[in-house]
C-alpha positions as CSV (number, residue, x, y, z in Angstrom):
1,M,92.8,72.6,96.7
2,P,91.7,76.4,98.1
3,R,93.3,79.1,96.6
4,W,95.2,82.3,98.4
5,N,94.0,85.6,97.9
6,V,97.2,87.7,97.1
7,L,97.6,91.4,96.9
8,F,100.5,93.0,95.7
9,I,101.0,96.5,96.7
10,C,103.5,99.5,95.7
11,S,103.1,103.0,95.3
12,R,101.2,103.9,92.1
13,N,100.4,100.4,90.7
14,L,102.5,101.1,87.7
15,W,105.6,99.0,87.7
16,R,106.0,96.5,90.4
17,S,102.6,95.3,91.7
18,P,101.2,95.0,88.1
19,T,104.2,92.9,87.4
20,A,103.9,90.8,90.0
21,E,100.2,90.6,89.3
22,R,101.0,89.7,85.7
23,I,103.7,86.9,86.6
24,Y,101.2,85.1,89.1
25,C,97.7,85.8,87.1
26,D,97.5,82.0,85.8
27,D,99.2,80.4,88.9
28,A,96.6,77.6,90.2
29,R,97.5,78.1,93.9
30,L,96.6,82.0,93.8
31,S,94.0,84.7,93.0
32,V,95.8,87.7,92.6
33,R,95.2,91.5,92.5
34,S,97.6,94.6,92.6
35,R,97.0,98.1,93.8
36,G,98.7,101.2,94.8
37,L,98.9,103.2,97.9
38,S,99.2,106.7,96.2
39,P,96.2,109.1,95.2
40,K,97.3,108.9,91.9
41,A,97.9,105.1,91.7
42,A,96.5,103.4,88.5
43,R,94.3,101.4,90.5
44,R,94.1,102.8,94.0
45,L,93.8,100.1,97.4
46,S,90.6,100.1,99.1
47,N,89.2,98.3,102.2
48,N,87.4,95.5,99.8
49,D,91.1,94.8,98.5
50,L,92.5,94.2,102.0
51,D,89.2,92.2,103.4
52,W,89.7,89.7,100.2
53,A,93.3,89.2,100.9
54,H,94.7,86.5,102.3
55,I,98.5,87.4,102.1
56,I,99.7,91.0,101.2
57,F,102.9,91.6,99.7
58,V,104.6,95.1,99.7
59,M,107.3,96.3,97.8
60,E,109.2,98.5,100.5
61,H,109.0,99.2,104.5
62,E,107.4,102.8,103.7
63,H,104.6,100.8,102.1
64,L,104.3,98.6,105.2
65,D,104.2,101.7,107.4
66,R,101.6,103.5,105.5
67,L,99.4,100.2,105.5
68,R,99.7,100.2,109.1
69,S,98.9,103.8,109.7
70,Q,95.9,104.1,107.4
71,Y,94.7,100.6,107.3
72,R,95.2,99.3,110.9
73,N,91.8,97.4,111.3
74,Y,92.0,95.7,108.2
75,L,95.1,94.2,108.8
76,S,94.4,92.0,111.9
77,R,94.3,88.7,110.4
78,R,96.5,89.4,107.3
79,R,100.0,88.2,106.5
80,V,102.1,91.3,105.0
81,H,105.7,90.5,103.6
82,V,107.7,93.1,102.6
83,L,109.5,92.3,99.3
84,D,112.5,95.0,99.6
85,I,111.8,95.9,95.8
86,P,113.1,99.5,95.0
87,D,111.1,101.4,92.5
88,E,113.7,101.2,89.7
89,Y,112.2,98.7,87.5
90,P,110.0,99.1,84.5
91,Y,107.0,97.2,84.0
92,M,108.1,93.4,83.3
93,D,111.8,94.2,83.5
94,S,113.2,91.1,83.8
95,R,115.5,91.8,86.8
96,L,112.3,92.9,88.4
97,V,110.5,89.4,87.4
98,E,113.5,87.4,88.7
99,L,113.4,89.5,92.3
100,L,109.5,89.1,92.5
101,Q,109.5,85.3,91.8
102,D,112.2,84.7,94.0
103,R,111.0,86.6,97.2
104,V,107.4,86.0,96.4
105,E,108.2,81.9,96.4
106,Y,110.4,82.3,99.6
107,F,107.2,83.6,101.3
108,L,105.0,81.2,99.9
109,T,107.2,78.1,100.4
110,Q,107.2,79.4,104.3
111,I,103.5,79.8,104.4
112,Q,102.8,76.3,102.8
113,E,105.4,74.8,105.6
114,D,103.2,76.5,108.3
115,H,100.4,74.6,106.9
116,T,98.2,77.8,106.9
117,M,95.8,77.4,104.0
118,P,92.8,79.7,103.6
119,A,89.6,78.2,104.4
120,E,87.7,77.2,101.4
């Protein structure tokens, strides 16, 4: 079964997106990365990350707006979903983990129901 390449994006790649990457790093359905949009991000988003990704999860609508303005050419065939998770939880906080799992699983279920699997 092919795996989806999933990219998690937040601002500085310190709390939310690294938590999502950690949660899903051993998931057999997914290959995962996390990145940040800020110039001060621990791991900053690159064009190569966007080329790699089948699915992109951003934490806030602001992140989607920034992606669209800075990387429009790389988003044409990518699914981008906003998780609506504010920047108020530390790394691996139990509430953050719960929010990420609930929201990511919701979108993954929708994608599976659409039968849009990545090419092998």
